[in-house]
C-alpha positions as CSV (number, residue, x, y, z in Angstrom):
1,X,0.0,0.0,0.0
2,X,1.2,3.5,-0.7
3,X,0.3,6.9,0.9
4,X,0.2,10.3,-0.5
5,X,2.0,13.2,1.2
6,X,0.9,16.8,0.4
7,X,3.5,19.6,1.0
8,X,2.9,23.3,0.7
9,X,5.8,25.2,-0.8
10,X,6.3,28.6,-2.5
11,X,5.6,28.5,-6.2
12,X,9.0,30.0,-7.1
13,X,10.9,27.4,-5.1
14,X,8.7,24.6,-6.5
15,X,9.5,25.8,-10.1
16,X,13.2,26.0,-9.3
17,X,13.1,22.5,-7.8
18,X,11.3,21.1,-10.8
19,X,13.9,22.6,-13.1
20,X,16.9,21.4,-11.0
21,X,15.6,17.9,-10.6
22,X,14.8,17.6,-14.3
23,X,18.4,18.7,-15.0
24,X,19.7,15.7,-13.1
25,X,17.1,13.3,-14.7
26,X,14.5,12.9,-12.0
27,X,11.3,14.7,-11.0
28,X,10.5,16.5,-7.7
29,X,8.4,13.6,-6.4
30,X,11.2,11.1,-7.0
31,X,13.7,13.5,-5.2
32,X,11.4,13.7,-2.2
33,X,11.0,9.9,-2.1
34,X,14.8,9.5,-2.3
35,X,15.2,11.9,0.6
36,X,12.7,10.0,2.7
37,X,14.1,6.6,1.9
38,X,17.6,7.8,2.6
39,X,16.6,9.3,5.9
40,X,14.8,6.2,7.1
41,X,17.5,3.7,5.9
42,X,20.4,5.8,7.3
43,X,18.5,6.9,10.4
44,X,19.7,10.4,9.8
45,X,18.9,13.5,7.6
46,X,21.9,13.6,5.4
47,X,23.1,12.1,2.2
48,X,25.8,13.0,-0.4
49,X,25.1,16.2,-2.3
50,X,23.9,15.6,-5.9
51,X,24.8,18.4,-8.2
52,X,23.5,19.3,-11.6
53,X,26.0,18.0,-14.2
54,X,28.2,20.6,-15.8
55,X,28.8,20.7,-19.6
56,X,31.9,18.4,-19.3
57,X,30.0,15.8,-17.4
58,X,27.1,15.9,-19.7
59,X,29.5,15.5,-22.7
60,X,31.1,12.5,-20.9
61,X,27.8,10.9,-20.2
62,X,26.8,11.4,-23.9
63,X,30.2,9.9,-25.0
64,X,29.7,6.9,-22.7
65,X,26.1,6.4,-23.9
66,X,27.2,6.5,-27.5
67,X,30.3,4.4,-27.0
68,X,32.8,7.2,-27.7
69,X,35.9,7.9,-25.7
70,X,36.1,10.7,-23.3
71,X,37.5,14.0,-24.6
72,X,39.9,15.6,-23.7
73,X,42.3,12.9,-22.6
74,X,43.3,12.9,-18.9
75,X,46.4,11.5,-17.3
76,X,44.4,9.9,-14.5
77,X,40.8,8.9,-13.7
78,X,41.0,11.3,-10.7
79,X,41.8,14.2,-13.1
80,X,38.8,13.2,-15.4
81,X,36.4,13.0,-12.5
82,X,37.7,16.3,-11.0
83,X,37.1,18.1,-14.3
84,X,33.5,16.9,-14.4
85,X,32.8,18.2,-10.9
86,X,34.1,21.7,-11.6
87,X,31.4,24.4,-11.9
């Protein structure tokens, strides 16, 4: 059985949340479910920050999905990941 939760939130914040979550490939309802499950499973209100992907990360995701190599070349995996997390 499932239950519905209603939340009142400012229209502007809701719009921003919808845009942000869409940018990382989920909707606001899914993000709220993730938060609740994470809190219950971890018995705490914290989880790793999830950021909107920057252009390099999106390009890397597209390259990976299409079977292409990452560009530009990096000396280490750590350098590649670090470049994807830059704002």
